[in-house]
N, C-alpha and C positions, 0 to 999 in steps of 0.2 A: 587535602589534595588525592586524586584517587590511585590507587596502584593497578598500574594496567600490566598485562601479562604480554609476552612478545606473538601477537596475533599471527607470526608466520611458523610458529611451532604448533600444529594441528592436531599431534597429540596431546599435549600441554591442552589445548584450548577445549578438545570435547573433553578431555578429564575435568577440567575445570567445571565445564557446562553442568556434566554426569554430577560431581559432588555437590556443587553448591547453588547452581539457580537453572534449575532444568527449563524455566520458562524461556530463558535467554534465546535460548534456540526459536521460540517464536517469534520473538520482537527481532531478530537478526533475518528473520522470513518474510517478518512483515516489513522490514525495513530495506531491503535490498536484494531479496529472493525473485525468482521468476515472477510472480503475482504479487509484488512489493506496491509500496506507496512510491517510490523511486521511478519505477518500471509505470506507473499511473503517471506521474508527473511528466515523463518523458514522452509518453505517448498522447497525453493531452497538448502538450507543446507541439509536436509533429501534427496533431489534428486542427491545432489553431491555425498551423500556418497555411495546410493545403485545404480545409473548409471554407469554401466561397460564401455560404449562408452567414449572412453578420451575426442572427440572432442565433445559432447553434453555434457559431465561433465565441460569443459570447458567455454563453450556457457554460463550454467545454472550461473556458478560461477561469471562469467561477470557480468551478469544481476544483480546478486542478490549485488553485490557491490553499481550499481546505486540504488536499492531499499534501501541500507543503506543510500545514501546521501539523497534520498526521507524522510526517517525516520529523518535522521536527521533535516531535513528541515520543517517539520510537526512541530515537538519538539521544534524546536527555535522558529515557530510561535506562536505555544502553549503557552511560556514560555513569550515571546516579550509581549501575549494579555494581561499577569496576571494570566493567570492558570497554574498548577502544571499539566507538560508532564509525568505524570505516564502512564502506559501502560494499558487503561481502557478506554472504550466505554459502557456505561449503566452497565456494570459489568467490572471487571479486566478481562485481558486478556487470552484466556483459549484456550489450545494447541489443542482441537478439531477442533477450526476452518480450521488447517492444512490439506491438502488432501493428505494422505498417498500412493497415488496412488504406484504401484511397476513394473507396465506393461508400457513400454516406450513407445510406441503407443498413450495410452490412457493419458500418463503423458504429453506428448508434446501437446496433442488436449487440455488439461486441462489449460496448461500453457499459451496456445494461446487465449484461451475462457476468462481465467483470468484479463490478459494485455490488450484486447480489450475491457472488461469490465471498467477497471481503467481507462484506456484513456476518454473512454468516459463519465466515472463518474466524472473525473479531467474538462473535459471541461463544464461539465452541471455545476459544482460548480463555476467556475471561471465565468461563466454568472451572478450567483444569487449574489456572493460576491462582493462587493465594494468597498472593501482596492484594492488599484491598485497592492501592493508589494504580496499581497496574491494570488490574480488573476492570476498575471503574473508567481509567482511560479507554481502554478497548471497548468498555459498550456505549461510550460517549462516541469513537468511532464509528463503531456497527451503524449506531443510528445515522450517525453523518451519510454512510455509503447507503443506506437504505432510501434517504432523502435523494441522494444522488441517481441512482437506481429509478426513483419516483420521477425525478426532472428529465430524463434522458428517454422513461416512457412517454411522457409528455411530449416529448419533442418530437419523439418518433412517429407518434399519433398524429400528431396533426400536421406531419410531411407525407407520412403514406398510410393514414389511417390504422385500422388493427390488424391489418392483414399478417 
């Protein structure tokens, strides 16, 4: 059983991160920060509700399933590292992180931007983290995010051209 610290003791939380596993802050950020998997899942759920185009709706839904797998992987890594996988990064998760864009063109452009950013961030983190299991997981996630960006680009081009 994992020994869990009191996450409400912020000083102890950051001291534990500093002393033992500096990479945990990356995992928490990816897990429930402003540009996290949790944010992506909620953003894509919102989009599947408001988007009228069935093909785009289904694409977003399929991509959100990958994001759920990423969220679970990050949560498991946090837990197995001895930390509590609460939806928190510096503060508890806030739904204001979600982009509530309703214009399909802007929405797709934002998704492309977010997926590209996530892929880059995962690759950078994988280089910094010495734990090969976590680095490998992050590289897998980076490849998924790159594929997501490509799928969103194809969808954008099919609807709006290369503008």
